[in-house]
N, C-alpha and C positions, 0 to 999 in steps of 0.2 A: 230215267226219262225216255220215252219211246214215242216216236212220231212216224207216221206213214201216210202215203197217198192212198186215197180210196180206190181209185182205178185210173186207167188211161183217159185222156181227153176225148171228147166227142169229135170223131173224125169223119163220120159218114152221115147217113140219113138224108142226103140230098136226093130223095127218091121221087120218081114221077107220080107215085100213087097219091101223094099229098095227104097221106093219112096222119103224118106227124109234121107239124109246122115247127121244126126245130132247126136252129142255125148251127151247122157243123163248122166250128171255127178252130177246133183243136188239131194238133199235130203231134204224133208220137213217133215221128221218124227218128231213126231208120226202122223202127219196129212196125209191124204190119197192123193197119187198121186201128181200132180204138174202142171206146165205151160201147157196150151192148154186144161185143163180140168176145170170143175166147182166144183170139189171136194175141200174141204177146203185147201188142200195142194197147190192148184193152185190159190186160190183167197183170202185166209186169209193172210193179210200182216200187219206187224207192222207199227206204225206211232209214231211220236214224235212231241209234241207241246210245245213251250215255249213262254210265253208272260208276260209282266209286270202285266197283269190282274190276274195271278194266285196267289191266296192267299197262305199263308204259309202252311195251312192245305192240299192243293192240290198238292204242289210240290213233285215230286217223286212218285206220286200215279198212279194207273192204272184204266182207265175207261173201263167199260164193255158195253158202248153204241154201238149199231149197227149203223155203219156209212157207207157211200158210198163216193167215190172220188168226186162226184159232190157237196158234202156238203162243200168242200173247197170254191167253188164259192159263195155259200150262205153266208159264213163268209166274203169273200172279198166284196160282195155286201153290206152287213150290215155295214162294216167298212167304205166303200166309202160313203154311204148315211149319216152316222153319221158325217164324217169329211167334206163332201162337200155339206151338206144340201139336199141330195137326187137328185142332178142334174145329176148323172150318172146312175140312176136306169134303164133308158131305154136301156142302153148298155147291160144289163143283161137279156134281153128278146129276145126270138127267133122270136117272131112276136108280133103284137099288142094285141093278145088275149091269148097268152100262156106264162106264166112265166117260168123262169129257174127251171129245176127239181133239186132243192136243197133248203132245208129249213134252219132253224137256229139250226140244230142238233149239229153241231160242236161247235158253240158259247155256246150252253147250256152245252156241255160236258166239256169245259174248265172252266165252272163255277160250276162244280160238279153235274150237272144233267145228270144221266146215262140213261134216258128214251130212247133216240135215236130213230131210225126208227122202225116202225112195220114191214115194207115190203121192200124187194129189189127184183126187177126183174133182176136176174143175166144175163139171156140170153133168147132170143126168135129168133130162126132161122127158116126162112120160105123157102119152096122149091122155087128154081129159076123158075120153070115152074109149076104154079099152076094147069094147065090143064092135067098134066100127071096122068094117072090112077094108076100106081103102086107107092107106097111111095119110096122115094129115101133114102136108108139107110146111105150111105156115099157119100159125094161129090167126084167126080172123080178128083178134083184138090186140095183137102185138106184132111187132116187126120180126120177132124171133121165131125160128123153126120149132116145131114140136117133135118129140120122139127121136132124140139123139143124145149122144154122150160125148164128153171130152175128158180125156185122162192123160196125165203126165206120169211117166215111170222112168226114173233115171233121166237120160237125155232125150227120150222119145216122147212126143205128144201126138195123140191120136184123136181126130174128129171122126165120129162114126154114127151114121144115121141117114134119115131121109132129107138130105141137104142139097139136092141137085138144084131145085128152084131157088133156094136162098143163095147158093154159091154163085149163080149166074144172074142175080138180080142187081138192081142199082142201090140196094141197101148197104152195100160195101163200097169202100173207096176204090177197090179194084177187084176184078173177078178172082175166084179161087184158082190155085194152080190146077194143073191137069187132073181131072177127076178119075179116080179108080173105084170100081165097084166090087164089093165083097158081100156075098149073100144078098144081093139086090140093094145094098145100101152104099152110100158114098163113104169111102175110107180115105182120109187125108192124114198121112203120117209124116212128121217132121223130126229131123235130128237136130235138136237145138244147140248141140255143141258145134257142129259144122255148118249149120244153117239157122242162126239165131233170128233171122228176119223172115223165116217161113216162106221161102220162095219156091222150094222144090218138094213136091209130093213124092216120097220114096216108098209108098205103100206097095207098089208092084215089085220093087226090088227087095223088100224085106217082109215077105208074107208071114214068116214065123213070128216076127215082132207084132204084126197086125193081129195075128191069131191070139197071141198071149194077151194083148191089151183088150181085145174084144171080149175074151174070157173074163178078164178082170171087171170090165163094165157090166157084163151079165151077172157076175157074182154080186156086185153092188145092187143091181136091179132087183135081185131076189128079196132084198130087205125093204124094197119100196112098198108103200101101202096099196098100190094098184099094179097090175101086171104090165110089163113092158111088152109091146107088140113086136113080134119077131117075124 
């Protein structure tokens, strides 16, 4: 049995633009912000697992493994192959050359292995018109910014893109931390081990980490159907 929350509660959108008549009644405190953002208040969600496999020493315990929702399918695939002799593995492939983006991380977690994932690409938003010269700060039809990426690698999480207008808008419950610019883009780097509530932007203090995570985002962008504007 597996249960999870879809995302954090709606904690913002009390914006003066009145484009969205939504009531923001949620709170994800002490985590920052909520639904429609990639701060921890919007994406960190609890999950519950029960299975006869759990040994007595694991029942009622908490796993710190970094997991993604797609890992549920990795567990289902593994169970199906074990019980049906591997006859359904083809159903869990997007095409003949590319396997499902989900490993055995959840299976390992319920067996006491908290190693989890090293990396999660939370988001990569590309401009709708890659030929436009000026970067688009916010989509005209949504409250979310265009042309930015968010990635988690080990304990570090990076927001990177044309986020200045969004960060200083009233679309958030509070303004972003001090902004740092890298290659003309906003870079917000958080160490979630020491700063789980994302209060301090350490991008200026750890430029090598920013460089590594920006490179990872750019590698992901190469596989996108349209070019990422740099």
